VMD Tcl script that draws the C-alpha trace (Angstrom):
set ca {
  {120.66 94.86 104.28}
  {118.01 94.71 107.05}
  {116.86 91.36 108.37}
  {113.27 90.65 107.43}
  {110.10 89.15 108.86}
  {107.41 87.56 106.71}
  {103.84 88.34 107.82}
  {101.71 85.22 107.22}
  {98.25 83.95 108.08}
  {94.98 82.88 106.56}
  {93.38 85.29 104.09}
  {91.52 88.19 105.64}
  {92.94 88.06 109.18}
  {94.46 91.57 109.07}
  {97.96 90.99 107.68}
  {97.86 93.86 105.20}
  {96.18 96.17 107.72}
  {99.02 95.56 110.18}
  {101.62 95.87 107.42}
  {100.16 99.22 106.33}
  {100.27 100.51 109.88}
  {103.85 99.27 110.34}
  {105.16 100.86 107.19}
  {102.64 103.65 106.57}
  {102.55 102.04 103.14}
  {99.53 101.30 101.03}
  {99.51 97.54 100.73}
  {96.06 96.62 99.45}
  {93.67 95.55 102.23}
  {90.19 94.35 101.36}
  {87.34 92.20 102.67}
  {87.94 89.14 100.44}
  {90.54 86.36 100.20}
  {93.72 86.70 98.08}
  {93.57 90.48 97.78}
  {97.37 90.29 98.27}
  {99.15 88.23 95.61}
  {102.61 89.69 95.16}
  {104.34 90.31 98.50}
  {104.49 93.90 99.71}
  {107.80 94.94 101.26}
  {108.43 97.79 103.70}
  {111.51 98.87 105.66}
  {110.69 100.20 109.12}
  {112.90 102.17 111.57}
  {113.31 100.33 114.87}
  {111.95 102.63 117.60}
  {114.56 103.19 120.31}
  {114.28 105.75 123.11}
  {118.02 105.44 123.76}
  {118.82 106.80 120.32}
  {116.43 109.70 120.89}
  {118.27 110.55 124.12}
  {121.71 110.32 122.47}
  {120.52 112.63 119.68}
  {119.16 115.16 122.18}
  {122.55 115.28 123.91}
  {124.89 115.19 120.88}
  {122.72 117.22 118.44}
  {124.23 115.63 115.31}
  {123.85 116.85 111.73}
  {122.23 113.57 110.69}
  {120.42 110.66 112.32}
  {120.28 107.11 110.93}
  {118.16 104.58 112.86}
  {118.50 100.85 112.42}
  {115.74 99.15 110.43}
  {113.78 95.94 109.93}
  {112.12 94.76 106.74}
  {108.58 93.41 106.77}
  {107.10 91.34 103.95}
  {103.32 91.06 103.64}
  {102.80 87.60 102.14}
  {99.48 86.56 100.58}
  {97.06 84.53 102.70}
  {97.77 80.80 102.90}
  {94.85 78.35 102.73}
  {94.43 74.63 103.39}
  {96.16 72.76 100.58}
  {98.76 75.49 99.97}
  {101.58 72.92 100.10}
  {99.90 71.22 97.13}
  {99.45 74.47 95.22}
  {95.98 75.52 96.44}
  {95.40 79.28 96.41}
  {98.68 79.88 94.58}
  {100.27 78.19 97.60}
  {103.59 77.18 96.07}
  {104.25 80.79 95.03}
  {103.37 82.11 98.49}
  {105.45 79.47 100.29}
  {108.48 80.39 98.19}
  {108.16 83.98 99.45}
  {108.25 82.76 103.07}
  {111.47 80.81 102.44}
  {113.27 84.10 101.71}
  {112.51 85.63 105.13}
  {114.49 85.40 108.39}
  {111.51 84.99 110.71}
  {107.74 84.51 110.57}
  {105.08 86.75 112.11}
  {101.93 84.62 112.17}
  {98.85 86.88 112.32}
  {95.86 85.18 113.94}
  {92.39 86.72 113.99}
  {91.16 87.07 117.59}
  {88.11 89.29 117.14}
  {84.51 88.68 116.08}
  {82.94 90.97 113.48}
  {80.10 89.81 111.22}
  {81.08 92.56 108.75}
  {84.49 90.98 108.14}
  {84.21 87.55 106.53}
  {86.40 84.64 107.61}
  {87.70 82.22 105.01}
  {86.63 79.23 107.15}
  {83.21 80.70 107.97}
  {83.87 81.21 111.70}
  {86.57 82.64 113.99}
  {88.61 79.84 115.53}
  {92.25 80.85 116.16}
  {93.50 77.35 117.00}
  {92.03 75.97 113.77}
  {93.65 78.86 111.87}
  {97.02 78.19 113.50}
  {96.78 74.48 112.71}
  {95.97 75.16 109.05}
  {98.99 77.42 108.58}
  {101.40 75.27 110.59}
  {100.26 72.09 108.82}
  {100.84 73.60 105.39}
  {104.29 74.81 106.40}
  {105.12 71.36 107.81}
  {103.90 69.59 104.67}
  {105.94 71.89 102.46}
  {109.06 71.16 104.54}
  {108.39 67.41 104.55}
  {108.27 67.45 100.76}
  {111.57 69.35 100.63}
  {113.31 66.97 103.05}
  {111.91 63.82 101.40}
  {113.26 64.95 98.04}
  {116.69 65.59 99.56}
  {116.62 62.27 101.43}
  {116.69 60.15 98.29}
  {119.89 61.74 97.05}
  {121.50 61.94 100.51}
  {120.75 58.29 101.34}
  {122.30 57.07 98.11}
  {125.46 59.13 98.76}
  {125.73 58.16 102.45}
  {125.40 54.42 101.77}
  {127.73 54.35 98.80}
  {131.14 52.69 98.88}
  {133.01 55.99 98.84}
  {130.73 57.86 101.25}
  {132.41 60.74 103.06}
  {131.86 61.75 106.67}
  {130.07 64.89 105.45}
  {127.64 62.84 103.35}
  {126.89 60.53 106.28}
  {126.31 63.51 108.54}
  {123.95 65.11 106.03}
  {121.88 61.94 105.85}
  {121.74 61.73 109.66}
  {120.51 65.34 109.83}
  {117.81 64.62 107.26}
  {116.62 61.61 109.27}
  {116.43 63.74 112.43}
  {114.43 66.42 110.61}
  {111.99 63.92 109.14}
  {111.41 62.37 112.55}
  {110.45 65.76 113.98}
  {108.32 66.80 110.99}
  {106.47 63.46 110.90}
  {105.61 64.01 114.57}
  {103.87 67.25 113.55}
  {106.53 69.50 115.07}
  {108.47 72.32 113.39}
  {112.03 71.69 112.25}
  {113.34 74.35 114.66}
  {112.75 71.99 117.65}
  {114.99 69.25 116.19}
  {117.95 68.43 118.43}
  {120.76 69.54 116.13}
  {124.32 70.52 116.90}
  {125.74 73.81 115.60}
  {127.37 71.98 112.66}
  {124.17 70.08 111.91}
  {122.21 73.33 111.87}
  {124.53 74.62 109.16}
  {123.63 71.58 107.06}
  {119.92 72.05 107.75}
  {120.16 75.72 106.79}
  {120.95 74.72 103.21}
  {117.49 73.12 102.98}
  {115.76 76.51 103.48}
  {113.07 74.94 105.65}
  {110.19 77.24 106.56}
  {109.57 75.69 110.00}
  {113.24 76.14 110.90}
  {112.58 79.87 111.08}
  {111.62 81.43 114.45}
  {107.91 82.29 114.71}
  {106.05 85.02 116.61}
  {102.26 84.94 116.94}
  {100.45 88.25 116.40}
  {96.96 88.18 117.89}
  {94.85 90.70 115.97}
  {92.23 91.87 118.49}
  {89.56 94.55 118.79}
  {90.13 97.54 121.09}
  {88.58 95.76 124.08}
  {91.16 92.97 123.84}
  {94.34 95.06 123.77}
  {95.06 95.33 127.50}
  {93.98 91.95 128.87}
  {93.18 89.90 125.81}
  {90.03 87.79 125.45}
  {88.93 84.16 125.27}
  {90.38 83.86 121.75}
  {93.80 85.27 122.64}
  {93.94 82.94 125.66}
  {93.87 79.95 123.27}
  {96.68 81.46 121.17}
  {98.80 82.21 124.24}
  {98.45 78.65 125.52}
  {99.45 77.23 122.15}
  {102.42 79.61 121.90}
  {103.58 78.61 125.40}
  {103.50 74.94 124.36}
  {105.70 75.77 121.37}
  {108.06 78.07 123.25}
  {106.87 81.02 121.16}
  {105.75 84.53 122.08}
  {102.45 86.37 121.44}
  {101.97 90.09 120.82}
  {98.42 91.50 120.94}
  {97.72 94.12 118.27}
  {94.54 95.92 117.27}
  {95.25 96.33 113.57}
  {92.38 98.73 112.99}
  {93.46 101.03 115.84}
  {97.13 100.89 114.83}
  {96.11 102.05 111.34}
  {94.47 105.11 112.92}
  {97.50 105.81 115.12}
  {99.86 105.58 112.14}
  {97.99 108.40 110.39}
  {98.29 110.83 113.33}
  {100.92 113.52 113.79}
  {103.44 112.78 116.59}
  {101.74 115.13 119.07}
  {98.29 113.77 118.32}
  {99.62 110.23 118.53}
  {100.97 110.79 122.04}
  {97.66 112.30 123.16}
  {95.67 109.44 121.63}
  {97.83 106.82 123.34}
  {97.46 108.58 126.69}
  {93.66 108.57 126.29}
  {93.79 104.84 125.59}
  {96.03 104.24 128.62}
  {98.91 103.01 126.42}
  {102.62 103.85 126.74}
  {103.47 103.23 123.07}
  {101.86 101.92 119.89}
  {101.37 98.17 119.76}
  {103.45 98.16 116.61}
  {106.49 99.26 118.64}
  {106.00 96.21 120.85}
  {105.70 94.07 117.73}
  {108.96 95.42 116.26}
  {110.81 94.92 119.55}
  {109.43 91.37 119.87}
  {110.59 90.61 116.31}
  {114.00 92.00 117.24}
  {114.21 89.64 120.23}
  {112.93 86.76 118.11}
  {115.87 87.17 115.74}
  {118.36 87.50 118.61}
  {119.33 91.04 117.63}
  {120.78 93.92 119.61}
  {121.67 97.53 118.78}
  {124.90 99.44 119.22}
  {125.48 103.09 118.36}
  {128.12 105.27 116.75}
  {127.89 108.85 117.92}
  {129.39 112.18 116.90}
  {128.48 115.67 115.81}
  {128.34 114.58 112.16}
  {126.07 111.58 112.73}
  {124.37 109.43 115.33}
  {123.63 106.01 113.92}
  {122.19 102.74 115.21}
  {123.54 99.41 113.98}
  {121.97 95.95 114.17}
  {124.03 92.90 115.12}
  {123.37 89.40 116.42}
  {123.63 89.01 120.18}
  {127.06 87.58 121.00}
  {128.88 89.38 118.17}
  {132.47 90.33 118.96}
  {133.89 93.80 118.27}
  {135.49 93.02 114.86}
  {132.21 91.53 113.60}
  {130.32 94.58 114.81}
  {132.81 96.80 112.98}
  {132.26 94.74 109.84}
  {128.61 95.77 109.78}
  {129.82 99.31 109.04}
  {132.38 98.26 106.43}
  {134.38 95.11 105.71}
  {137.61 97.17 105.95}
  {136.76 97.98 109.57}
  {136.66 94.28 110.40}
  {139.67 93.31 108.27}
  {141.91 96.00 109.77}
  {140.39 96.08 113.27}
  {142.74 97.39 115.98}
  {140.47 98.22 118.90}
  {137.13 99.75 119.86}
  {136.68 102.62 122.30}
  {133.48 101.72 124.10}
  {131.07 102.92 126.77}
  {127.47 102.17 127.72}
  {124.78 104.62 126.66}
  {123.30 104.36 130.17}
  {126.53 105.85 131.56}
  {126.17 108.73 129.10}
  {122.60 109.37 130.25}
  {123.59 109.19 133.92}
  {126.68 111.42 133.67}
  {125.49 113.84 130.98}
  {128.40 113.90 128.50}
  {131.09 111.77 126.89}
  {133.69 113.90 128.67}
  {132.15 112.99 132.04}
  {132.12 109.31 131.03}
  {135.86 109.53 130.27}
  {136.55 111.37 133.54}
  {134.79 108.58 135.43}
  {137.01 106.00 133.74}
  {134.06 104.31 132.05}
  {135.29 104.62 128.46}
  {137.26 101.44 127.76}
  {139.50 100.32 124.89}
  {138.36 96.84 123.91}
  {140.12 94.27 121.74}
  {139.10 91.54 119.34}
  {137.52 89.29 121.97}
  {135.14 91.92 123.34}
  {131.49 90.87 122.99}
  {129.44 93.93 122.11}
  {126.52 94.66 124.46}
  {123.12 96.07 123.66}
  {123.30 99.87 123.96}
  {127.08 100.18 123.62}
  {128.44 103.34 121.99}
  {131.50 102.41 119.94}
  {134.30 104.14 118.06}
  {136.41 101.75 115.97}
  {140.10 102.13 115.17}
  {141.41 100.17 112.20}
  {144.24 100.06 109.69}
  {144.16 98.56 106.18}
}
mol new
graphics top color blue
foreach p $ca { graphics top sphere $p radius 0.5 }
foreach p [lrange $ca 0 end-1] q [lrange $ca 1 end] { graphics top cylinder $p $q radius 0.2 }
display resetview
């Protein structure tokens, strides 16, 4: 199942336009608030030049790229945490995602109305972040009552005391107006916090929706977003939603020509997907053969048995070893045979940490 990113923002900032371009789907996009009510979901192949090169060399019968899932969530307005604008329903959709892509409008156009009456990206960011914080504060406050009673009881366990301590840490951060993800929690404490399904615990990427003039160097509006993101330790990707919609409708040859005319190396959506990949701490490894070349998504730091388990649980359970080499060595030497001749194909055991771009062949026995 692909990891997913929820696309959020105020109504009418370009979320559905960007979603449509990402997925070539037809999520409804219109010039009025709340045109999206039920979330639209699309699964998108992760663009990867390395896979294209492997395919050109191996010429397999089938090709299976790795994917990411994007969820276009209805616009959130001030008061969403209290149910305004169907807020509770929308916030519940965000809780189900792995990461948040926060679309912020960074272009002026009198023909496209703004829910607040004027374009002010910092105000927009504050509205969304405040509603997410308030929703989390309500969740943690509710849990605190039960946790405090358990932790201060006569028969309180160490686990109950730890849970209460985690809740106090989270409330301290949230009351200071900061997202839960900046709380100073140990690995074990994070596991406890995960059970709360806090929205602000999720990693966030800002997507500055600009006009064509703002793609290369940004503008005064994107500068504000970039400063705010730097303060939060977040990243910003500039996207022209309207232009990306046009690019998505072009044939591959036309698309390449259009990008060249615009002075761009790749669609902005590719940069967005790669940024989301980094945000989630993901890497790609490949399995390669005449029958199939396939890309697989794993968390950075995953060891070989865990990577094998992404293919099938039997691979992990009966893991013996992994024959492994770097795709860059394949590109440099021209064939797997040449990689073997150069002594660069290694047999790795259970403690091997898989690297981005590895080509793996697993041996197992169950």
